[in-house]
C-alpha positions as CSV (number, residue, x, y, z in Angstrom):
1,M,80.2,-7.2,-7.9
2,K,83.2,-7.6,-5.7
3,K,85.0,-4.6,-7.6
4,L,81.9,-2.5,-7.0
5,I,81.9,-3.1,-3.3
6,S,85.6,-2.7,-3.1
7,W,85.3,0.7,-5.0
8,L,82.4,1.9,-2.7
9,A,84.3,0.8,0.3
10,A,87.4,3.0,-0.8
11,L,85.1,5.8,-1.7
12,V,83.5,5.9,1.7
13,L,86.9,5.6,3.5
14,A,88.2,8.4,1.4
15,M,85.4,10.4,2.2
16,G,85.7,9.7,5.9
17,L,89.4,10.9,5.8
18,G,88.4,14.1,4.1
19,L,90.3,13.4,0.9
20,I,87.0,13.3,-1.1
21,V,84.3,16.1,-0.7
22,P,80.9,15.5,-2.0
23,S,79.9,17.9,-5.0
24,S,77.7,20.6,-4.1
25,A,76.9,21.2,-7.6
26,G,73.0,21.1,-6.5
27,A,73.3,23.6,-3.9
28,A,73.2,27.1,-5.0
29,E,75.5,29.9,-3.3
30,P,73.7,32.7,-1.7
31,Y,73.0,35.7,-4.0
32,C,76.0,38.1,-3.4
33,G,76.6,36.4,-0.2
34,I,73.4,37.7,1.0
35,R,72.0,35.4,3.8
36,W,69.0,37.7,4.9
37,G,65.6,36.5,5.4
38,S,62.2,38.0,4.8
39,T,60.7,37.3,8.0
40,P,59.9,40.3,10.3
41,K,62.6,42.5,11.9
42,Y,62.0,44.7,14.9
43,S,63.5,46.9,17.5
44,R,61.2,47.9,20.6
45,V,62.9,51.1,21.5
46,Y,61.0,54.4,21.0
47,T,62.6,57.7,20.7
48,S,61.6,61.3,20.7
49,D,64.0,61.8,17.6
50,V,62.4,63.3,14.7
51,I,62.3,62.0,11.1
52,T,63.9,64.7,8.7
53,N,64.0,62.8,5.2
54,V,63.5,59.6,3.5
55,R,65.9,58.7,0.4
56,A,66.9,55.6,-1.6
57,G,69.7,54.4,-3.5
58,R,71.0,51.6,-5.7
59,H,73.5,49.0,-5.2
60,A,75.0,46.0,-6.9
61,C,73.0,43.4,-5.0
62,F,70.1,45.4,-3.4
63,D,68.1,48.4,-3.2
64,R,68.4,50.8,-0.1
65,L,65.9,53.0,1.6
66,V,67.3,55.3,4.4
67,V,65.1,57.3,7.0
68,D,67.0,59.9,8.4
69,L,66.6,61.1,12.0
70,R,67.8,64.3,13.9
71,G,68.8,63.9,17.4
72,G,71.4,61.1,17.8
73,R,69.5,58.4,19.4
74,V,68.8,55.0,17.9
75,P,65.4,54.5,16.8
76,G,63.4,51.3,17.1
77,Y,61.3,49.7,14.3
78,N,59.0,47.1,13.2
79,V,59.6,45.9,9.7
80,K,57.5,43.1,7.8
81,Y,55.8,42.1,4.6
82,T,52.2,42.9,5.2
83,A,49.4,45.4,4.0
84,V,50.1,48.9,4.7
85,T,47.8,51.1,6.5
86,E,47.6,54.8,7.3
87,E,48.6,55.8,10.8
88,G,45.4,56.9,12.7
89,S,42.8,56.2,10.1
90,G,43.8,52.5,9.4
91,K,42.8,53.3,5.7
92,A,44.8,51.0,3.0
93,V,47.9,52.4,1.5
94,P,47.9,50.9,-2.1
95,L,51.5,50.1,-3.5
96,R,53.0,49.1,-6.8
97,G,54.8,45.9,-6.8
98,A,53.9,42.3,-5.8
99,A,54.8,42.5,-2.0
100,D,54.1,45.4,0.4
101,L,56.9,46.1,3.1
102,R,55.6,48.1,6.0
103,I,58.3,50.0,7.6
104,I,57.3,51.4,11.1
105,V,59.8,53.9,12.8
106,H,59.3,54.4,16.2
107,A,60.0,58.1,16.1
108,P,57.5,60.9,14.9
109,A,57.9,63.1,11.9
110,Y,56.8,66.2,14.0
111,K,58.1,68.4,17.0
112,D,55.9,70.5,19.0
113,G,52.9,70.3,16.4
114,K,55.1,71.3,13.5
115,A,56.1,68.6,10.8
116,T,60.0,67.7,10.8
117,Y,59.2,65.9,7.5
118,L,56.6,66.9,5.1
119,P,56.5,65.0,1.7
120,K,55.6,66.8,-1.2
121,N,53.9,63.8,-2.7
122,R,52.5,61.1,-0.2
123,K,52.3,58.5,-2.9
124,E,56.0,59.0,-4.3
125,L,58.4,60.1,-1.2
126,V,61.5,58.9,-3.5
127,D,61.5,58.5,-7.2
128,V,62.4,54.8,-7.6
129,T,62.0,54.6,-11.3
130,G,64.6,52.2,-12.8
131,Y,65.3,50.5,-9.4
132,R,65.6,46.6,-9.7
133,T,63.7,46.1,-6.4
134,F,61.7,48.9,-5.4
135,R,58.5,49.8,-7.1
136,Q,57.1,52.8,-4.9
137,V,57.7,54.4,-1.4
138,A,54.7,56.0,0.0
139,W,53.6,57.9,3.3
140,A,51.3,56.3,5.6
141,G,51.6,59.1,8.4
142,S,53.0,59.8,11.6
143,F,50.8,59.6,14.7
144,E,51.5,59.2,18.4
145,G,55.2,59.0,18.3
146,Q,55.7,56.4,15.4
147,T,55.8,57.0,11.6
148,T,54.6,54.4,8.9
149,I,56.2,54.1,5.4
150,G,55.3,51.8,2.7
151,L,57.7,50.2,0.4
152,G,56.1,48.6,-2.9
153,V,58.7,45.6,-3.7
154,R,59.1,43.8,-7.1
155,A,58.6,40.4,-5.0
156,R,58.6,39.0,-1.4
157,L,62.6,39.3,-1.3
158,P,65.2,39.0,1.5
159,Y,65.8,42.2,3.4
160,R,67.9,43.5,6.4
161,V,67.3,46.5,8.6
162,F,70.0,48.4,10.8
163,V,70.6,51.9,12.3
164,L,73.8,53.9,11.6
165,D,74.8,56.5,14.0
166,G,76.0,60.0,12.7
167,P,77.4,62.2,11.4
168,G,76.7,64.4,14.3
169,N,73.6,64.1,16.2
170,R,71.8,62.2,13.3
171,T,70.8,58.6,13.0
172,R,69.7,56.6,10.0
173,L,67.5,53.7,9.7
174,V,68.4,51.4,6.8
175,V,66.4,49.0,4.9
176,D,68.1,47.0,2.2
177,V,66.3,44.6,-0.1
178,A,68.1,42.2,-2.1
179,H,67.4,41.9,-6.0
180,R,66.9,38.3,-5.7
181,W,67.2,35.2,-3.5
């Protein structure tokens, strides 16, 4: 018993001096270093800049959705996991996947009554076949200065939202959704 107590005392002293660091074998490192969460993200800014395109891309650790705008000012947004409804009517927008990510861009997709972005297929803005996280990108409309896009996701996964300036008088709203936690 004395040997055990002696050994424990030496261990505690070594840990206190930083000579021994407790094992973190039980703690998982974040996937690809990603420390994003799945809580709502927003910026309250509104702009009269207009949406001109929606596109997507695949990356090693996440799938990316990009909303292109013309005008050069930073758009605001409200992005969160919740049911997606059409602008104006409130009608449900069904999406493939186990989680719905509603993306509201505080910018219109029209100018002077004319569309600046008019999707060919409202249910499939971008072909995301083969993506690890994305299941569907759908149009929910543009009304009273804001535009809603529905993103069907494989599961409720961590995501981030940010704005990129340029090139020229363009800006891009970017939504990245991680492949896993």
